[in-house]
N, C-alpha and C positions, 0 to 999 in steps of 0.2 A: 691469100688467109681470111678466114670469115673471124668478122669482127662485131660483138654487140655494144652499139654505143647509144646507151640512154641519153646522154646530153645532147645529140643531135635532136632529142625529141621528136622521134619516129614514133608517130601513134600509131596502134596496133590499128588493121583494119575493123571496118563495122561489117556483119553479118546480119542480113535482114532477107523478108520474102518479099516478093513483088506485089502480092495479093494478099497480105495478111495472113490471117490464119485459116483461109480458104483452102479447100484442097483442091477446087477448080481452077485451072490453066496458074499454075503456081509455080515461081522459080525462086533461085537461092541468088541474092545479090549481094556482092562485097563491094563495100566503099573504101577508098583509102586518096590520101594525096594525089592529084595526079603527078607529082613529081617521081612517086615510088612505085616500083613495080608491085606486085603481089601474087604471092603463091598461096596454093590450097591444095587441099588432100581431103578425100572422102573416105579416107583408111582409118578405121577406128585406132588409137593410140600411134598415130604415126605422127611423125613431124614435118610440115611443109617444106621446111628451111631444107631439110636432107631427102624426103621423098615426094614433095610437093610438083605442081605443075603450073606453069605460069596463066593466070587468070585474064580470060579475054572476053568473056560473055556470062551472061546469069545461067544457072548449072538448071536443069529440069529438074524439078521435085514431085517424083512419083510413087517414091517410097520412103520409108522413114532412114536416115543416114545422119553420119557424124559429120562436120565440115569443121577444119581447122585451118587457120590464114594467117601469115605473116608477110610484114611490107618490108621491102629491102631497098638500099639507095647505095649510088654510086658503085656500080658493077658488081652489087650483090657483096659488098663488104660491111655494110651496115645494116642490122637486122632490127626488126621492132620485136615487141612480145607478141606471143601468140594469142589470137583469140579464138575458140571454138566453142562449138555448141551442136546438141542433139536435137535432131529436127524428126518428130515423132508423128508421123502422117496417119490418121485415123481416119474411120468412115466419114466422118463429118467435120473435121478442124484438123488444123494442124498445131505441133503444142512443142515451145521452146522449151528446152532444159540444158541451163547452163551449169550442170553438178560438176564439180572435181572430176568425178572418175567416168571421163569421156568413152561413148560406147557403153554405158551400164544402163542407159535408158532401155525400158521396156517399149518392144514396137510391136510385139504382136502377143494374144493371149489365147489359151485354149481350156477346155473347161471337159471334166470327166464326170460320171457318177461314181460313188463310192458305196451303193447298193446295185443288186442285181435285178431287182423287182420293187415296184411302187403300188401303194393301194389308194383308193379314192379317198378323200376327205386326209391325206397325210399333210403334214405341214414339213416344209423342207429348212433346213437350216445350213450354216457353213460347214458343219461335219458332215454333210451329204455331197458336197461338192469338193473336188480338187481343181483346183484353177492354177495353171502356170503359165509363165512368160518365157518368152524370148528375146533374149536384148540385142540391140544392133550390132554389139561385138560377136554374136551367137552364142551366148551362154544361157543354159535354162535354169530358171529361176521359180519357187513357189511363191505364189501370191496369196496374201491374206486380207488386205485391207481393200476388197472390192464389193461392188454391191450387187444385188441379184433381185429380179420379180420373176413370177409372182413367188407367196410365200407357201400357198396352199395348192395342192393340185387337185383336179376334178377326173373324174373318169373318162379316161380316151386319152387321145394325143395331146399333150402338153409342150409348150416350149419355155424353157428355163433361159432368161436373157442375163448375161452378166458383163458388167462394165467396170472398165477401171481406167479412170481418169478418160482419155479419149479414144479408147480402144475397147471393143465389144466383141463378143463371142457368144454362144447359145448351143442349146442342147435341146434335143427332143426325148421326150418321156412319156411312153406308153402307160398308161395307169388304168389297173384293172381292178374289179370290185374286191375289197375284202372277204375272205369266206369266214360265215359264221362258224366259231367254235363250239360256244356251249352259249346257254340261255339259262336264266332264273325268271321266276315267276312270282307274283305277290298279289295275295286279296287285299284290296284297298275300299270294299264297300260296306255298308250295313251288317249289324248281325242278322243272320240269317237262321229261320226256324225250320222244322219240319215240315215238308211239301213245299218251301219256298223256291223259286226258280235261280239261276244265276247267269246273267249278262255279261257279255264282251268287256263292257265299260268298268264293270268292277273287280277288272285284273289290270295288273301292270307287270308287262315283259322287257326284260333287257337283256340284249346279246353282247358278248365277246366275240370279238372279231379278231383274225390272226395278225392283224396289225398292231395289236395290242389296244385298241379304242373300243369303246362301250356305247351302245346308244338305244335309246327307248325301239321296241319294236311294234309295227301296229300290222292288222291283217292275220294275226294269230287265231287258231280255233281251241273251243274249250268243247268239253263234254257237256252238253245242254241236258243236265240232270237235276232230278229232285230226289233229297231223301226223306225215306220214312220212318227213319229212327235216329233220335238226337245223340250227339258225341261227338268225337271228331274224326273227320274222314278226308280223304284225298281227292284232288280234281285234278286231271291231267290237263295241260297247255301244251299243244302242238304248231309248230311253225316248221314248214319245209321239212328236213329230216331229222329234226330236234324235237325232243319233249322236256317239261318242266313238272313237277309234283307240287302242287300247292295244297296245305294242308289248312282245313275251314272248321270251325266249330260249329255245330247245329244245336241250336237249342228246342227245348222242348215246344210244341205246336200251343198257341195261345186260343183260348176261348173268351167268348164275351156270354156271362150271364145275371139277370135279372132276378134277383131274390124278391120275393113277394115282400118280406120286410124292408126292404130298400127303397120299393115303389112308394112309399108312403112316409118318407122322412118327413120331419117337422117343418123344413123348408120348403117343400112343395115340389122341389127338383129332382130329377132322376139321373143319377152318373152312374153308367153300369160298370161293374168292376172286373177288373182282366185276374182270369185264372191260368193256369197252364194246365195242361194233362194229366199233370201229376195231382191237381186238387180233388178231394175229395167232400 
């Protein structure tokens, strides 16, 4: 008959690793009073009293596992309480998880993209990633409290690194230039008169791209023309296979005249007056 005997003060075994949290040359060590026998199991949710094997030497720790152990005394008539721990082996460290739900510790993660294509200058958020985890017990769960980088993708091949506690995963993303969908142009120069010339620096052009972003465009071309009549005129701005029309107001041409009566002012100085072509 198997008997639990807390009055005998059979202390539960202690579980630890022989090389701290290092992933190099590490083993699971189980310690108990030398008068007791120790049984253990690495099967999640299993009871070492019923399904365990006798512990005789440290256990190799090369992958994540659940270790449960109990000490027995007097021909296995008396048993200690169970000591259990999830040991999660990551890329650079081993994590001890003594949660009540053994085998529920996540031992591996994976990441997939939530979009089919990505464009340059795109910022990545958690809604773009689906990160899932596999527990030691083999269950699949969705992870939300992870961290990742980079946040902004550049043109070419990018690698998004995801980390959850001591576990890592990554995914490659090929980023393509976003196609220009439309553009707008604006005249930002000074007033123009008949026969004045236009320069490229007097225009501001902004493009709207297929990823929803907009940015200023340089390298566009304009019609290098002058207007011989005053009034409202259109100027065409072109970039790649897109064009935009800019409406400009052309003022009458200005002339400088010096009238004879103005050349002999009482002050002795002469300031030419400005007249437009409509002056008579």
